[in-house]
N, C-alpha and C positions, 0 to 999 in steps of 0.2 A: 746634683741635679735631680729634681723631682721627676717622678714617673707618672704617666697617665695611662689609663686602660681604655681600649677602644674595641669596637666590634666591626668586623668586615665580613662580607659575604663573598665566597669563592666557589668556583666549580670544585666539587668534592674530589674528583679523580685527579685534577691538577694539583690540588692541595696535598693529597696523599703522596703523589709522585715527587713534588717539591720537597716535602719533609724527608722522604727517603733519600733523595739526592743530597740534601743538606746534612742529614745524619751521616751519610757516607763520607763527607768531607769534614765532619766534626763540628758542625755548626747547627744551632737550634733554629727553628723557624723564627722565633722572636728575635734572635740575634741578627738574622738576615733582614728582617723587616726594619729593625733599628738601623742597620747599616744603610739600607736603601733610603730610609728617611733622612739620615745624616747626609748622604750624598746629594739629595734634593736640596737641602739647606746649603751645602757647600757650593753647589753648582748654580744655585738660585733658579732651579728648574730641574727637569728630568736629567739624570746622569747619562743619557744616551739620546740619539736623534730619534724623534718620532715623526716619521713621514711616510707617505705612500710609497711602497716598494716599486722598483722599476721592473720591466718585463723579465729580466734575467733572474731577479730575486723571486718573482712570482712563480716562474717555472721551477726554480729550486724548491720552493715551498710546496708546490703541487707534487713534485717528485718525492719529497719527504713524506707527504701524507699518503701517497700511494705505495711507499716503501719500495720504490724502484731503485736499482743501483745498489751500491754498497752502503751499509749503515751499521752502527754499533749500538747495542742495547745496553741498558743499565746493568743487566746480568753479565754481559761481556766485560764491562769495565770492572765489575766486582771480581770476576774470575782473574782478570789480568792483575788487579791490585793484590789479590791473595797470592798469586804465583810469584810476584815480585817481592812480597813481604816475607815469604817463606824461604 
């Protein structure tokens, strides 16, 4: 299967965080984009629902943005992974 090159514009901070997360799970950004693209083809659309969130979801999103309640950071996940791996 032949490949094509494309250019996309992303928020820099999101891109960097996504790359870090993907690296943590052993996947390159390019592999993830190819997987997402393939899922669009297989699903003949987005591989998830894209709709306006309900009030409960909006409240959860606001809570996440305000960092209220319990949350886990990427560093927390890395430490936990390292502890389990050792």
